mmCIF file as gemmi writes it, N, C-alpha and C atoms, coordinates in Angstrom:
data_model
loop_
_atom_site.group_PDB
_atom_site.id
_atom_site.type_symbol
_atom_site.label_atom_id
_atom_site.label_alt_id
_atom_site.label_comp_id
_atom_site.label_asym_id
_atom_site.label_entity_id
_atom_site.label_seq_id
_atom_site.pdbx_PDB_ins_code
_atom_site.Cartn_x
_atom_site.Cartn_y
_atom_site.Cartn_z
_atom_site.occupancy
_atom_site.B_iso_or_equiv
_atom_site.pdbx_formal_charge
_atom_site.auth_seq_id
_atom_site.auth_asym_id
_atom_site.pdbx_PDB_model_num
ATOM 1 N N . MET Axp A 1 ? 6.561 -26.548 16.019 1 0 ? 1 A 1
ATOM 2 C CA . MET Axp A 1 ? 6.674 -26.514 14.777 1 0 ? 1 A 1
ATOM 3 C C . MET Axp A 1 ? 7.752 -25.723 14.249 1 0 ? 1 A 1
ATOM 4 N N . HIS Axp A 2 ? 8.427 -26.13 13.372 1 0 ? 2 A 1
ATOM 5 C CA . HIS Axp A 2 ? 9.575 -25.136 12.907 1 0 ? 2 A 1
ATOM 6 C C . HIS Axp A 2 ? 8.741 -23.841 12.085 1 0 ? 2 A 1
ATOM 7 N N . LYS Axp A 3 ? 9.559 -22.866 12.186 1 0 ? 3 A 1
ATOM 8 C CA . LYS Axp A 3 ? 9.082 -21.633 11.421 1 0 ? 3 A 1
ATOM 9 C C . LYS Axp A 3 ? 10.127 -21.256 10.744 1 0 ? 3 A 1
ATOM 10 N N . ALA Axp A 4 ? 9.785 -20.814 9.389 1 0 ? 4 A 1
ATOM 11 C CA . ALA Axp A 4 ? 10.779 -20.209 8.581 1 0 ? 4 A 1
ATOM 12 C C . ALA Axp A 4 ? 10.379 -18.775 8.343 1 0 ? 4 A 1
ATOM 13 N N . LYS Axp A 5 ? 11.696 -17.853 8.319 1 0 ? 5 A 1
ATOM 14 C CA . LYS Axp A 5 ? 11.535 -16.397 8.115 1 0 ? 5 A 1
ATOM 15 C C . LYS Axp A 5 ? 11.473 -15.992 6.641 1 0 ? 5 A 1
ATOM 16 N N . ILE Axp A 6 ? 10.475 -15.219 6.34 1 0 ? 6 A 1
ATOM 17 C CA . ILE Axp A 6 ? 10.318 -14.677 4.796 1 0 ? 6 A 1
ATOM 18 C C . ILE Axp A 6 ? 10.352 -13.254 4.882 1 0 ? 6 A 1
ATOM 19 N N . ALA Axp A 7 ? 10.359 -12.667 3.726 1 0 ? 7 A 1
ATOM 20 C CA . ALA Axp A 7 ? 10.227 -11.226 3.523 1 0 ? 7 A 1
ATOM 21 C C . ALA Axp A 7 ? 9.194 -10.982 2.863 1 0 ? 7 A 1
ATOM 22 N N . ILE Axp A 8 ? 8.272 -9.999 3.206 1 0 ? 8 A 1
ATOM 23 C CA . ILE Axp A 8 ? 7.129 -9.381 2.399 1 0 ? 8 A 1
ATOM 24 C C . ILE Axp A 8 ? 7.235 -8.204 1.879 1 0 ? 8 A 1
ATOM 25 N N . SER Axp A 9 ? 6.822 -7.459 1.041 1 0 ? 9 A 1
ATOM 26 C CA . SER Axp A 9 ? 6.696 -6.256 0.8 1 0 ? 9 A 1
ATOM 27 C C . SER Axp A 9 ? 5.094 -5.638 0.826 1 0 ? 9 A 1
ATOM 28 N N . LEU Axp A 10 ? 4.768 -4.651 1.488 1 0 ? 10 A 1
ATOM 29 C CA . LEU Axp A 10 ? 3.26 -4.196 1.619 1 0 ? 10 A 1
ATOM 30 C C . LEU Axp A 10 ? 3.259 -2.719 1.419 1 0 ? 10 A 1
ATOM 31 N N . ASP Axp A 11 ? 2.169 -1.995 0.888 1 0 ? 11 A 1
ATOM 32 C CA . ASP Axp A 11 ? 1.976 -0.82 0.427 1 0 ? 11 A 1
ATOM 33 C C . ASP Axp A 11 ? 1.786 0.014 1.913 1 0 ? 11 A 1
ATOM 34 N N . GLU Axp A 12 ? 2.051 1.134 2.084 1 0 ? 12 A 1
ATOM 35 C CA . GLU Axp A 12 ? 1.995 1.872 3.298 1 0 ? 12 A 1
ATOM 36 C C . GLU Axp A 12 ? 0.734 2.037 3.686 1 0 ? 12 A 1
ATOM 37 N N . LYS Axp A 13 ? -0.234 2.065 3.105 1 0 ? 13 A 1
ATOM 38 C CA . LYS Axp A 13 ? -1.668 1.764 3.687 1 0 ? 13 A 1
ATOM 39 C C . LYS Axp A 13 ? -1.728 0.869 4.495 1 0 ? 13 A 1
ATOM 40 N N . THR Axp A 14 ? -1.593 -0.218 3.856 1 0 ? 14 A 1
ATOM 41 C CA . THR Axp A 14 ? -1.678 -1.732 4.525 1 0 ? 14 A 1
ATOM 42 C C . THR Axp A 14 ? -0.708 -1.751 5.795 1 0 ? 14 A 1
ATOM 43 N N . LEU Axp A 15 ? 0.647 -1.212 5.671 1 0 ? 15 A 1
ATOM 44 C CA . LEU Axp A 15 ? 1.299 -1.454 6.878 1 0 ? 15 A 1
ATOM 45 C C . LEU Axp A 15 ? 0.813 -0.509 7.884 1 0 ? 15 A 1
ATOM 46 N N . ASP Axp A 16 ? 0.297 0.842 7.642 1 0 ? 16 A 1
ATOM 47 C CA . ASP Axp A 16 ? -0.326 1.553 8.724 1 0 ? 16 A 1
ATOM 48 C C . ASP Axp A 16 ? -1.489 0.895 9.346 1 0 ? 16 A 1
ATOM 49 N N . HIS Axp A 17 ? -2.379 0.321 8.76 1 0 ? 17 A 1
ATOM 50 C CA . HIS Axp A 17 ? -3.431 -0.598 9.376 1 0 ? 17 A 1
ATOM 51 C C . HIS Axp A 17 ? -3.062 -1.421 10.022 1 0 ? 17 A 1
ATOM 52 N N . LEU Axp A 18 ? -1.954 -2.239 9.605 1 0 ? 18 A 1
ATOM 53 C CA . LEU Axp A 18 ? -1.367 -3.528 10.296 1 0 ? 18 A 1
ATOM 54 C C . LEU Axp A 18 ? -0.515 -2.818 11.759 1 0 ? 18 A 1
ATOM 55 N N . ASP Axp A 19 ? -0.075 -1.585 11.546 1 0 ? 19 A 1
ATOM 56 C CA . ASP Axp A 19 ? 0.624 -1.175 12.77 1 0 ? 19 A 1
ATOM 57 C C . ASP Axp A 19 ? -0.617 -0.691 13.915 1 0 ? 19 A 1
ATOM 58 N N . ARG Axp A 20 ? -1.565 -0.183 13.369 1 0 ? 20 A 1
ATOM 59 C CA . ARG Axp A 20 ? -2.69 0.09 14.168 1 0 ? 20 A 1
ATOM 60 C C . ARG Axp A 20 ? -3.129 -0.818 14.946 1 0 ? 20 A 1
ATOM 61 N N . LEU Axp A 21 ? -3.321 -2.125 14.381 1 0 ? 21 A 1
ATOM 62 C CA . LEU Axp A 21 ? -3.895 -3.184 15.136 1 0 ? 21 A 1
ATOM 63 C C . LEU Axp A 21 ? -3.016 -3.578 16.202 1 0 ? 21 A 1
ATOM 64 N N . ILE Axp A 22 ? -1.74 -3.515 15.861 1 0 ? 22 A 1
ATOM 65 C CA . ILE Axp A 22 ? -0.637 -3.732 16.952 1 0 ? 22 A 1
ATOM 66 C C . ILE Axp A 22 ? -0.946 -2.796 18.082 1 0 ? 22 A 1
ATOM 67 N N . ARG Axp A 23 ? -0.938 -1.442 17.813 1 0 ? 23 A 1
ATOM 68 C CA . ARG Axp A 23 ? -1.078 -0.667 18.854 1 0 ? 23 A 1
ATOM 69 C C . ARG Axp A 23 ? -2.06 -0.849 19.502 1 0 ? 23 A 1
ATOM 70 N N . GLN Axp A 24 ? -3.278 -1.168 19.168 1 0 ? 24 A 1
ATOM 71 C CA . GLN Axp A 24 ? -4.372 -1.477 19.744 1 0 ? 24 A 1
ATOM 72 C C . GLN Axp A 24 ? -4.249 -2.715 20.543 1 0 ? 24 A 1
ATOM 73 N N . ARG Axp A 25 ? -3.216 -3.577 20.436 1 0 ? 25 A 1
ATOM 74 C CA . ARG Axp A 25 ? -3.069 -4.802 21.221 1 0 ? 25 A 1
ATOM 75 C C . ARG Axp A 25 ? -3.908 -5.713 20.616 1 0 ? 25 A 1
ATOM 76 N N . ILE Axp A 26 ? -4.301 -5.768 19.375 1 0 ? 26 A 1
ATOM 77 C CA . ILE Axp A 26 ? -4.851 -6.759 18.882 1 0 ? 26 A 1
ATOM 78 C C . ILE Axp A 26 ? -4.314 -7.926 18.368 1 0 ? 26 A 1
ATOM 79 N N . TYR Axp A 27 ? -2.891 -7.575 17.956 1 0 ? 27 A 1
ATOM 80 C CA . TYR Axp A 27 ? -1.81 -8.71 17.691 1 0 ? 27 A 1
ATOM 81 C C . TYR Axp A 27 ? -0.727 -8.142 18.553 1 0 ? 27 A 1
ATOM 82 N N . PRO Axp A 28 ? 0.074 -9.122 18.861 1 0 ? 28 A 1
ATOM 83 C CA . PRO Axp A 28 ? 1.302 -8.604 19.628 1 0 ? 28 A 1
ATOM 84 C C . PRO Axp A 28 ? 2.45 -8.433 18.66 1 0 ? 28 A 1
ATOM 85 N N . SER Axp A 29 ? 2.364 -8.771 17.397 1 0 ? 29 A 1
ATOM 86 C CA . SER Axp A 29 ? 3.369 -8.387 16.441 1 0 ? 29 A 1
ATOM 87 C C . SER Axp A 29 ? 3.005 -8.223 15.019 1 0 ? 29 A 1
ATOM 88 N N . ARG Axp A 30 ? 3.567 -7.698 14.16 1 0 ? 30 A 1
ATOM 89 C CA . ARG Axp A 30 ? 3.518 -7.712 12.737 1 0 ? 30 A 1
ATOM 90 C C . ARG Axp A 30 ? 3.316 -9.21 12.313 1 0 ? 30 A 1
ATOM 91 N N . SER Axp A 31 ? 4.389 -9.795 12.611 1 0 ? 31 A 1
ATOM 92 C CA . SER Axp A 31 ? 4.966 -11.273 12.269 1 0 ? 31 A 1
ATOM 93 C C . SER Axp A 31 ? 3.293 -12.177 12.466 1 0 ? 31 A 1
ATOM 94 N N . CYS Axp A 32 ? 2.963 -11.964 13.86 1 0 ? 32 A 1
ATOM 95 C CA . CYS Axp A 32 ? 1.724 -12.942 14.321 1 0 ? 32 A 1
ATOM 96 C C . CYS Axp A 32 ? 0.499 -12.327 13.424 1 0 ? 32 A 1
ATOM 97 N N . ALA Axp A 33 ? 0.172 -10.984 13.283 1 0 ? 33 A 1
ATOM 98 C CA . ALA Axp A 33 ? -0.933 -10.805 12.538 1 0 ? 33 A 1
ATOM 99 C C . ALA Axp A 33 ? -0.969 -11.363 10.923 1 0 ? 33 A 1
ATOM 100 N N . ILE Axp A 34 ? 0.404 -11.078 10.501 1 0 ? 34 A 1
ATOM 101 C CA . ILE Axp A 34 ? 0.454 -11.806 9.057 1 0 ? 34 A 1
ATOM 102 C C . ILE Axp A 34 ? 0.316 -13.148 9.093 1 0 ? 34 A 1
ATOM 103 N N . ARG Axp A 35 ? 0.816 -13.956 9.94 1 0 ? 35 A 1
ATOM 104 C CA . ARG Axp A 35 ? 0.839 -15.331 9.9 1 0 ? 35 A 1
ATOM 105 C C . ARG Axp A 35 ? -0.761 -15.607 10.194 1 0 ? 35 A 1
ATOM 106 N N . GLU Axp A 36 ? -1.278 -15.134 11.034 1 0 ? 36 A 1
ATOM 107 C CA . GLU Axp A 36 ? -2.664 -15.475 11.217 1 0 ? 36 A 1
ATOM 108 C C . GLU Axp A 36 ? -3.562 -15.192 10.059 1 0 ? 36 A 1
ATOM 109 N N . ALA Axp A 37 ? -3.447 -14.132 9.364 1 0 ? 37 A 1
ATOM 110 C CA . ALA Axp A 37 ? -3.925 -13.713 8.065 1 0 ? 37 A 1
ATOM 111 C C . ALA Axp A 37 ? -3.595 -14.694 6.955 1 0 ? 37 A 1
ATOM 112 N N . VAL Axp A 38 ? -2.5 -15.206 6.806 1 0 ? 38 A 1
ATOM 113 C CA . VAL Axp A 38 ? -2.151 -16.254 5.957 1 0 ? 38 A 1
ATOM 114 C C . VAL Axp A 38 ? -2.747 -17.556 6.154 1 0 ? 38 A 1
ATOM 115 N N . GLU Axp A 39 ? -2.839 -17.798 7.521 1 0 ? 39 A 1
ATOM 116 C CA . GLU Axp A 39 ? -3.209 -19.348 7.844 1 0 ? 39 A 1
ATOM 117 C C . GLU Axp A 39 ? -4.864 -19.199 7.684 1 0 ? 39 A 1
ATOM 118 N N . GLU Axp A 40 ? -5.597 -18.108 7.944 1 0 ? 40 A 1
ATOM 119 C CA . GLU Axp A 40 ? -7.051 -17.897 7.681 1 0 ? 40 A 1
ATOM 120 C C . GLU Axp A 40 ? -7.342 -17.761 6.143 1 0 ? 40 A 1
ATOM 121 N N . LYS Axp A 41 ? -6.64 -17.371 5.36 1 0 ? 41 A 1
ATOM 122 C CA . LYS Axp A 41 ? -6.649 -17.471 3.942 1 0 ? 41 A 1
ATOM 123 C C . LYS Axp A 41 ? -6.432 -18.811 3.306 1 0 ? 41 A 1
ATOM 124 N N . LEU Axp A 42 ? -5.419 -19.623 3.933 1 0 ? 42 A 1
ATOM 125 C CA . LEU Axp A 42 ? -5.062 -21.006 3.252 1 0 ? 42 A 1
ATOM 126 C C . LEU Axp A 42 ? -6.419 -21.852 3.781 1 0 ? 42 A 1
ATOM 127 N N . GLN Axp A 43 ? -6.995 -21.484 4.969 1 0 ? 43 A 1
ATOM 128 C CA . GLN Axp A 43 ? -8.047 -22.353 5.183 1 0 ? 43 A 1
ATOM 129 C C . GLN Axp A 43 ? -9.26 -22.172 4.542 1 0 ? 43 A 1
ATOM 130 N N . ARG Axp A 44 ? -9.461 -20.943 4.17 1 0 ? 44 A 1
ATOM 131 C CA . ARG Axp A 44 ? -10.647 -20.612 2.948 1 0 ? 44 A 1
ATOM 132 C C . ARG Axp A 44 ? -10.394 -21.259 1.921 1 0 ? 44 A 1
ATOM 133 N N . PHE Axp A 45 ? -9.035 -21.337 1.103 1 0 ? 45 A 1
ATOM 134 C CA . PHE Axp A 45 ? -8.765 -21.976 -0.123 1 0 ? 45 A 1
ATOM 135 C C . PHE Axp A 45 ? -8.95 -23.482 -0.043 1 0 ? 45 A 1
ATOM 136 N N . GLY Axp A 46 ? -8.525 -23.904 1.204 1 0 ? 46 A 1
ATOM 137 C CA . GLY Axp A 46 ? -8.716 -25.418 1.598 1 0 ? 46 A 1
ATOM 138 C C . GLY Axp A 46 ? -10.437 -25.804 1.786 1 0 ? 46 A 1
ATOM 139 N N . GLY Axp A 47 ? -10.987 -24.863 1.924 1 0 ? 47 A 1
ATOM 140 C CA . GLY Axp A 47 ? -12.638 -25.165 2.032 1 0 ? 47 A 1
ATOM 141 C C . GLY Axp A 47 ? -12.956 -25.458 3.594 1 0 ? 47 A 1
ATOM 142 N N . SER Axp A 48 ? -14.016 -25.038 4.079 1 0 ? 48 A 1
ATOM 143 C CA . SER Axp A 48 ? -14.476 -25.233 5.197 1 0 ? 48 A 1
ATOM 144 C C . SER Axp A 48 ? -15.446 -26.47 5.262 1 0 ? 48 A 1
ATOM 145 N N . ARG Axp A 49 ? -15.587 -26.884 6.299 1 0 ? 49 A 1
ATOM 146 C CA . ARG Axp A 49 ? -16.685 -28.059 6.357 1 0 ? 49 A 1
ATOM 147 C C . ARG Axp A 49 ? -17.873 -27.688 5.946 1 0 ? 49 A 1
ATOM 148 N N . LEU Axp A 50 ? -18.493 -26.45 6.072 1 0 ? 50 A 1
ATOM 149 C CA . LEU Axp A 50 ? -19.573 -25.872 5.774 1 0 ? 50 A 1
ATOM 150 C C . LEU Axp A 50 ? -19.637 -25.866 4.079 1 0 ? 50 A 1
ATOM 151 N N . ALA Axp A 51 ? -18.582 -25.314 3.744 1 0 ? 51 A 1
ATOM 152 C CA . ALA Axp A 51 ? -18.571 -25.285 2.21 1 0 ? 51 A 1
ATOM 153 C C . ALA Axp A 51 ? -18.66 -26.602 1.434 1 0 ? 51 A 1
ATOM 154 N N . ARG Axp A 52 ? -17.819 -27.745 2.095 1 0 ? 52 A 1
ATOM 155 C CA . ARG Axp A 52 ? -17.875 -29.047 1.347 1 0 ? 52 A 1
ATOM 156 C C . ARG Axp A 52 ? -19.302 -29.644 1.433 1 0 ? 52 A 1
ATOM 157 N N . GLU Axp A 53 ? -20.143 -29.297 2.648 1 0 ? 53 A 1
ATOM 158 C CA . GLU Axp A 53 ? -21.383 -29.829 2.873 1 0 ? 53 A 1
ATOM 159 C C . GLU Axp A 53 ? -22.334 -29.245 1.887 1 0 ? 53 A 1
ATOM 160 N N . CYS Axp A 54 ? -22.169 -27.843 1.415 1 0 ? 54 A 1
ATOM 161 C CA . CYS Axp A 54 ? -22.886 -27.349 0.766 1 0 ? 54 A 1
ATOM 162 C C . CYS Axp A 54 ? -22.786 -27.73 -0.527 1 0 ? 54 A 1
ATOM 163 N N . GLY Axp A 55 ? -21.86 -28.043 -0.998 1 0 ? 55 A 1
ATOM 164 C CA . GLY Axp A 55 ? -21.186 -28.522 -2.322 1 0 ? 55 A 1
ATOM 165 C C . GLY Axp A 55 ? -21.857 -29.949 -2.522 1 0 ? 55 A 1
ATOM 166 N N . LYS Axp A 56 ? -22.418 -30.568 -1.635 1 0 ? 56 A 1
ATOM 167 C CA . LYS Axp A 56 ? -23.14 -31.89 -1.79 1 0 ? 56 A 1
ATOM 168 C C . LYS Axp A 56 ? -24.71 -31.741 -2.045 1 0 ? 56 A 1
ATOM 169 N N . LEU Axp A 57 ? -25.245 -30.42 -1.885 1 0 ? 57 A 1
ATOM 170 C CA . LEU Axp A 57 ? -26.542 -30.134 -1.992 1 0 ? 57 A 1
ATOM 171 C C . LEU Axp A 57 ? -26.842 -30.419 -3.59 1 0 ? 57 A 1
ATOM 172 N N . ASP Axp A 58 ? -28.211 -30.586 -3.689 1 0 ? 58 A 1
ATOM 173 C CA . ASP Axp A 58 ? -28.865 -30.643 -5.073 1 0 ? 58 A 1
ATOM 174 C C . ASP Axp A 58 ? -29.355 -29.422 -5.471 1 0 ? 58 A 1
ATOM 175 N N . SER Axp A 59 ? -28.651 -28.537 -6.222 1 0 ? 59 A 1
ATOM 176 C CA . SER Axp A 59 ? -29.29 -27.247 -6.086 1 0 ? 59 A 1
ATOM 177 C C . SER Axp A 59 ? -30.594 -26.991 -6.729 1 0 ? 59 A 1
ATOM 178 N N . GLU Axp A 60 ? -31.035 -28.02 -7.564 1 0 ? 60 A 1
ATOM 179 C CA . GLU Axp A 60 ? -32.507 -27.939 -8.377 1 0 ? 60 A 1
ATOM 180 C C . GLU Axp A 60 ? -33.327 -28.372 -7.157 1 0 ? 60 A 1
ATOM 181 N N . PHE Axp A 61 ? -33.248 -29.262 -6.449 1 0 ? 61 A 1
ATOM 182 C CA . PHE Axp A 61 ? -34.07 -29.578 -5.364 1 0 ? 61 A 1
ATOM 183 C C . PHE Axp A 61 ? -34.266 -28.39 -4.274 1 0 ? 61 A 1
ATOM 184 N N . GLU Axp A 62 ? -33.136 -27.975 -3.899 1 0 ? 62 A 1
ATOM 185 C CA . GLU Axp A 62 ? -33.021 -26.908 -2.962 1 0 ? 62 A 1
ATOM 186 C C . GLU Axp A 62 ? -33.843 -25.694 -3.478 1 0 ? 62 A 1
ATOM 187 N N . GLN Axp A 63 ? -33.782 -25.423 -4.85 1 0 ? 63 A 1
ATOM 188 C CA . GLN Axp A 63 ? -34.583 -24.398 -5.418 1 0 ? 63 A 1
ATOM 189 C C . GLN Axp A 63 ? -36.219 -24.706 -5.247 1 0 ? 63 A 1
ATOM 190 N N . ALA Axp A 64 ? -36.447 -25.919 -5.552 1 0 ? 64 A 1
ATOM 191 C CA . ALA Axp A 64 ? -37.901 -26.213 -5.519 1 0 ? 64 A 1
ATOM 192 C C . ALA Axp A 64 ? -38.088 -26.296 -4.216 1 0 ? 64 A 1
ATOM 193 N N . MET Axp A 65 ? -37.715 -26.691 -3.217 1 0 ? 65 A 1
ATOM 194 C CA . MET Axp A 65 ? -37.996 -26.322 -1.858 1 0 ? 65 A 1
ATOM 195 C C . MET Axp A 65 ? -38.037 -24.772 -1.342 1 0 ? 65 A 1
ATOM 196 N N . ALA Axp A 66 ? -37.206 -24.048 -1.701 1 0 ? 66 A 1
ATOM 197 C CA . ALA Axp A 66 ? -37.394 -22.678 -1.25 1 0 ? 66 A 1
ATOM 198 C C . ALA Axp A 66 ? -38.659 -22.033 -2.093 1 0 ? 66 A 1
ATOM 199 N N . ASP Axp A 67 ? -38.683 -22.426 -3.493 1 0 ? 67 A 1
ATOM 200 C CA . ASP Axp A 67 ? -39.885 -22.019 -4.114 1 0 ? 67 A 1
ATOM 201 C C . ASP Axp A 67 ? -41.324 -22.327 -3.406 1 0 ? 67 A 1
ATOM 202 N N . GLU Axp A 68 ? -41.181 -23.846 -2.878 1 0 ? 68 A 1
ATOM 203 C CA . GLU Axp A 68 ? -42.433 -24.253 -2.263 1 0 ? 68 A 1
ATOM 204 C C . GLU Axp A 68 ? -42.728 -23.285 -1.21 1 0 ? 68 A 1
ATOM 205 N N . GLY Axp A 69 ? -41.646 -23.153 -0.239 1 0 ? 69 A 1
ATOM 206 C CA . GLY Axp A 69 ? -41.634 -22.225 0.919 1 0 ? 69 A 1
ATOM 207 C C . GLY Axp A 69 ? -42.178 -21.121 0.747 1 0 ? 69 A 1
ATOM 208 N N . ILE Axp A 70 ? -41.714 -20.3 -0.342 1 0 ? 70 A 1
ATOM 209 C CA . ILE Axp A 70 ? -42.469 -18.952 -0.641 1 0 ? 70 A 1
ATOM 210 C C . ILE Axp A 70 ? -43.623 -18.922 -1.199 1 0 ? 70 A 1
ATOM 211 N N . ALA Axp A 71 ? -44.052 -20.008 -2.133 1 0 ? 71 A 1
ATOM 212 C CA . ALA Axp A 71 ? -45.366 -20.009 -2.35 1 0 ? 71 A 1
ATOM 213 C C . ALA Axp A 71 ? -46.355 -20.08 -1.119 1 0 ? 71 A 1
ATOM 214 N N . GLY Axp A 72 ? -45.99 -21.05 -0.023 1 0 ? 72 A 1
ATOM 215 C CA . GLY Axp A 72 ? -46.86 -21.232 0.892 1 0 ? 72 A 1
ATOM 216 C C . GLY Axp A 72 ? -46.937 -19.911 1.861 1 0 ? 72 A 1
ATOM 217 N N . ASN Axp A 73 ? -46.102 -19.062 1.735 1 0 ? 73 A 1
ATOM 218 C CA . ASN Axp A 73 ? -46.007 -17.97 2.582 1 0 ? 73 A 1
ATOM 219 C C . ASN Axp A 73 ? -46.963 -16.902 1.95 1 0 ? 73 A 1
ATOM 220 N N . LEU Axp A 74 ? -47.249 -16.982 0.754 1 0 ? 74 A 1
ATOM 221 C CA . LEU Axp A 74 ? -47.814 -15.995 -0.123 1 0 ? 74 A 1
ATOM 222 C C . LEU Axp A 74 ? -49.517 -16.339 -0.098 1 0 ? 74 A 1
ATOM 223 N N . ILE Axp A 75 ? -49.809 -17.496 0.479 1 0 ? 75 A 1
ATOM 224 C CA . ILE Axp A 75 ? -51.175 -17.786 0.54 1 0 ? 75 A 1
ATOM 225 C C . ILE Axp A 75 ? -51.798 -17.21 1.669 1 0 ? 75 A 1
C-alpha cells in the first residue's frame, strides 16, 4: 500500500512520551507509533462490531431485564 508523508506538530510533553515508548522498544519509530495511533482512532470512529451490535439493542427491554435481575437478587 502506498504511504504518503505528512508533517504534524506535537507539544513537547507528548513528544517526550512518544520518544520514551520508542526507547523502551514498544514502537520501532515515531512514524510507526503515530500511524498505529491514527489507525486505532479511525477504527473507533468507524465503530467496532460490538458498538454496532449494541446499537441494535432495545434500551427499554434491556433495562427491564436488568431491573428484573436485580429484583430477583434482592429476594
